[in-house]
C-alpha positions in Angstrom: 135.7 134.8 98.9 137.1 131.5 100.1 138.6 128.9 97.8 135.6 126.6 97.9 133.2 129.3 96.9 135.5 130.4 94.0 135.8 126.8 92.8 132.0 126.3 93.0 131.5 129.6 91.1 133.8 128.4 88.3 131.9 125.1 88.0 128.5 126.8 88.0 129.5 129.2 85.2 131.4 126.7 83.1 129.2 123.7 83.4 125.9 125.4 83.9 125.0 123.4 87.0 122.9 124.7 89.8 124.9 125.7 92.9 122.8 123.4 95.1 124.0 120.4 93.0 127.6 121.1 94.0 127.8 119.7 97.5 131.3 119.4 99.0 131.5 115.6 98.5 129.5 115.2 95.3 131.2 112.9 92.8 131.9 115.3 89.9 132.1 112.5 87.3 129.3 110.3 88.5 126.8 112.6 90.1 126.9 115.7 88.0 128.3 114.1 84.8 131.5 116.0 84.3 133.4 114.5 81.4 137.2 114.5 80.8 137.0 117.4 78.3 135.0 119.5 80.8 137.5 118.7 83.5 140.4 119.8 81.4 138.6 123.1 80.8 138.0 123.4 84.6 141.7 122.7 85.3 142.6 125.6 83.0 140.1 127.8 84.6 141.3 126.9 88.1 144.9 127.6 87.1 144.0 131.0 85.9 141.7 131.8 88.8 144.3 130.9 91.4 147.4 131.7 89.4 149.0 128.3 89.9 150.1 125.3 87.9 148.4 121.9 88.5 150.3 118.7 87.7 148.6 115.6 86.2 149.1 113.9 89.6 147.1 116.7 91.2 144.3 116.5 88.7 143.8 112.7 89.1 142.7 113.4 92.7 139.9 115.7 91.5 136.7 113.8 92.0 135.0 116.1 94.6 135.0 119.8 95.4 136.7 119.0 98.7 139.6 117.4 96.9 140.0 120.3 94.6 139.9 122.7 97.5 142.5 120.8 99.5 144.9 120.7 96.5 144.5 124.4 95.7 144.9 125.2 99.4 148.1 123.3 99.6 149.4 124.9 96.4 148.6 128.4 97.4 150.2 127.9 100.9 153.4 126.7 99.4 153.5 129.7 97.0 153.1 132.2 99.8 
């Protein structure tokens, strides 16, 4: 399963949103109403899922699924 699909799956399970609501460029905070507490929970889930550590600088970029995917992609490539 590719990174984007794994990220979407985490959001669907944790936030109980419909998969079709999670378009690649959907604004997580504005469009689907993710709040800061939920985002902290998602960051923890992402770190566990992908076995990596995300910095506060990385997290501030997370407003769309595309941005999350790009960050995780770059982190996993540097780990390999």
